[in-house]
Structures are given as structure tokens and as C-alpha cells.
N, C-alpha and C positions, 0 to 999 in steps of 0.2 A: 360488495364482495367481502367475505370474511377472510381473516388472515390468521393463520396459526403459525407461530414462530417458535422454534426450538433453538435455543442459543446456549452453547457452552462457553463460559467466559475464559477461553484460552485462545490465543492468536492462532494456534495450530489446528484447532478443531471447531469448526463452525458448520452447522447444518441449518439451513433455512428452508422452509417449505411453505408455499402459498397454495391454498386450495379454494376454489369457488364453492359455495354451498350447493348441496344437492337437496332436492325436495321432491315430493310425489308429483307435483304438477310439472316440474321440469323433466320428469322421466317419461315424457310422451315420445312418440315416434320421431318428432322433429324438434330440435332444440335451436333456439336462437343462438348466434355466435357468442353473445355475452353470457349465456347460460352454460356454455361448454366448460367442462372441468379444466382448470388451468393448474398445471403442476410445474413448479419451478424449484428445482433443488440446486442449492449452491454449496459447493464443497470448497473449503480453503485448506490447502496444504500448508506446511510450515513456511512462513514467510522468509524470503531471502533478503538479507540486509548486507550492504557493503558499507564499511566504516573506513573513512580515509582520514587519518589523524597521525601526526608526526611525534606526538608525545607518547613514549612507550607505556608509561604507567596509566595514562588516561585511556589509551587504546586497549590495553588489557582489561581495565575495569569495565569499559563499555562492552567489550566482547563477552566477558563473563556474565554481565547483567542481561544482555540480550539473549545469550544462549540459555540462561536460566528461565527466560520467558518463552522458550520454544522456537526462537528464530534460528535459521541457518545463517551463520555469520562468516563473511569473508572480510579480510582486512588488507589495508595498504598503508605503508608508512611514509609515502611521499606522493606528490601529485601525479607524477608520470605513471607509477604503478597503479594508482587509483583510476586514472583515466583509462588505462589499458583494460583493467578489470571491468570497469563500467561499460565500455564499448564491446568487449568480448562477450559478456554474459550479463545483460542489464538486470539488476536486482529489483525487488519489489519496493525497496526503500534505500536511499543513500543518505548517510550521515557524513557531512563534508566539512572539514576544518577549512578555514580560509587561508591562513598563513602556513603554507606547505612548501617544502623544498621542491625544486624543479618546475612544477606547474602549480600556480595558486588556485584556490578554491573558486574564485570568481571565473577564471578561465575554464575550469572543468565544467562549471554550471553553464556557462555560455555555449561551450562546445556540445554539451549534452542536449541543450534545447535547440541548437542549430541543426542537430541530427534528428530532431523530432522524437527524442526519448521522453516518454511521459512519466518516467520514474519520479515519484515524489522525492524532493530534496529538502533535507533539514540542514541548514548551515549552522555550524558551531564555531563561535569566534569570541576572542577576547576583545575584539573591536566593538565598542558600545556606542559609538557616535551614530546619530540618526542617519547621516550620509552613508555610512557603511551598511547599515541595515537596509536602507532604501535601495542602494546599489545592488545588494544581493537579491532582494525581492524583484527588482526590475530585470535582472538577468535571468530570472526564472526560478529562483528558490521558492519553495512552498511555505517555508517557515524559517525563522532565524532565531537561534537560541544563544544568549550570551553566556560566556564563562565568567565565573563559576556558575554551574547550574545544578539543580537537584535531579538525581537519577530517576526518581519516581515521576517527576514532571516530564522528563524526556521520554521515558517509557510510555507515559500516557499520550504524549503527542504522537509517538510512533504508532501506537495502537489505533489512534484516530485515523491515521492514513491507511492502516491495514484494513479498517472497517470500510473506508470510503472507496478504496480502489483495489485493483488487481484481483478482484474476486471473479472467478470464471464461472459464468452461468451456463447451464445447458442451453443449446439453441432452442428458439421458440418452436421450431418445427419438429423437435424430438418427441413431443407429446401432442400430436395433431388432434384436432377436434374431430370427433366421429362424424362421418357423413350422415346426413338425414336419411332415414329409411323411407322407401317409397310407399 
């Protein structure tokens, strides 16, 4: 099967199209299922990101950088507000500080996974010990970034999760294979 992909390198605008080849022999009255034209279009809207961080300067910097990349950004400056925002309207990506007032990042991660939220979680922390990293990953974080970090690296990690998940494909039956002609 041939694959034609059109990709605009912005997190807010991605169009992917897959088409099976057509040829004169396949254009007979009856087509085998594998010869049917398959069209799958995937559209991604602006990604929603929730940033939970208690340092106002860092929170503002993260918000500005992600907005500049086309993300719809919501923020929370403590764990309680972050947990409420996460459960009320799950984002496409969660950036989560660990050492937060009211509810810590480990607990937010644990609660999110216990409620079967599949939102990718990137933990941000000044805690660099292996035990801290392992604990975060075992509780369900998808990635763990230690402070200080480079914003370009963090944006690249976020883009990776945007490419992998939360893309809504059209249902397979929206482009049914034509019925064989008698």
C-alpha cells in the first residue's frame, strides 16, 4: 500500500492522508477488500495543555512559550486547582510540577491514573534523585524533566506526545468499501 502524507510542521495544523493505489486491473467489477480505496484523514486542532506550577515566573514563561507554539494553555498555581482543572476538562497534555502547595504532583498523577485518564503527563521537578524519577514514572508519568531545563527540549518532548496521541481519526466505516457489482 502506498502512503502519501502531507504534514505541516505546526502542532495546530496536521493533515495526514493515506490512500491505496488504484490501477487499471483493480478497476474491475469486483475488488478484493485489500484493493479497496482506503482514505483516512486525520485533523488535529490546537492542543490543549494544562500547566500546574507554583513558581509564577516559570508558569508565565511556560505559558508564553506554549502559546507561541499554538497550544491552548490553561494554568494552575497549586495542586488543588490543578487537580480540579484536570478532572473537569482533561487536556491533551499535562505539565506537572511535583512540589506544589495543597496537593503534590505525585498525588495528582496517582489520582489521574486511578481515574483512567490517559492524558500524557510530563513531570517537572527540581528533584533529581533516581528514586524521585522512578517514583514519578511508576505512578504513571510519561516523562520526567528535571529543573533547570531547556525550553526547546521541553517543547520537543511535548510535540512528541502531541504526535503520538490525542489525534482523532475518522471512523473506519466513514469511507466504506464499495460493494462488488453483480
